[in-house]
N, C-alpha and C positions, 0 to 999 in steps of 0.2 A: 474203385469203390462205388462209383455212382451207377456202373452196369450191373452190380450186384444188387443194389437197392431197386433197381428198377425191374430185374428177373424177380425178385421177392415179391414186389408188388403185383406184378403181372401174374405170378402164381397165385397169390392170393386172391386175386379177382376171377381166376379162371376155374379154380377148384369149385366154388359155390355153382357156376354156370354148369359145369359139367355134370354135378350132382342134380341139378334140377331138370336136365332132359330127360330124365327116366319117367316113368309113369307105370301104372298097371297095365298088364297085357291087354285087358279088356278096353281101357283108354285109348291105348295106342291103335287097336283096331278099330275103334269107333272113329278116332280123328282121320285114319286112312280113309274108312267108307265114307265119311262126311265129305273128303276131299274129293273122292271119285264122283260122288253124287253132284257135289256142286259144278264139278267141270263137265258133268253130263247135261245139267241144268243149263248152263250158259252156251250149250252147243259146241262142245269141243270137237264131236264126232263130225261136225261139218268142215273142219279145218284140218288139212293134211298134218302139220307138225303137231297140233295138238291133239289130234287123234292118236297118232303114234304114242304120244307120252300118255295119253289115257290108256291105251291097250296095254302099256307095259305096267302100269299102276294096277291095272286089272289082274294081269297075270301075276304080279309080285304079291298082291294081296291073297289070290287062290292058293299060291304056293305057301305063303306064310300060315294060313288057314290049315294046310295039310301038315305042316311042321310043327304047329303050335303044341302037341302033345310029346312031341319027339326032341325036338332041338329049341328050346325056348330062346336061347340068343340069337340063333339063325332066323327064327321067325320074327323077332323084334326089330332086327336090322331089315328084314324085308317089308315089314309094315312102315318102317321109316322110309324106305326106298319109294314105296307105292304112294305114301303121302306127298313126297317131294315131287314125284312125277306127275301126280293128280294135281297138284298145285300149279306146277309148270304148265300142264295143259290148259288148266283154267285161266292162267295169265296169258298164254298165248292166244287163246280163243276171244279173250276180251280185248287184248291189243288188235287182232284181225278185225273184229267187229267195229273198233273205233276208228280203224285206218278205213274200213269200208264206208262208214259214215262221214268221215272227212272228205273221201273222194266224190261222195254224192254231193255233199255241201258245195264243194268246189265246182262241180259240173252245174248246179243250180245257179251258182252266181254267174258263171260263164253264161248261161242261158239268159239270165236277167240283163246282162251287161249286153247282150246281142239284141235283146228285143228292146231297148231303151233308144230312142231316136237321137241322133247326135248333132 
């Protein structure tokens, strides 16, 4: 009985979530495009892993644009994939930049420690 109640509750919670993931085609296209621009602005092209996902996002976006008049569902899926890949590129670029900053800070601390007389 408890399992059934849990499944019903879970279903009731997921149905609205699934319904809210939609959006107008223009909105999906705008979100994908914005995510691609954000990744470019952060410098994703300068980091190999991020650059790969950014390139995938651009290709998926272009393919979705070509499909938009023919197969709307496929185009929507491609736009969602493009957005996710662009967001991943953005996250990878940011983490690489933060890692580089941390390495530089560690090097500065080492230099300062060496310059202080003991």
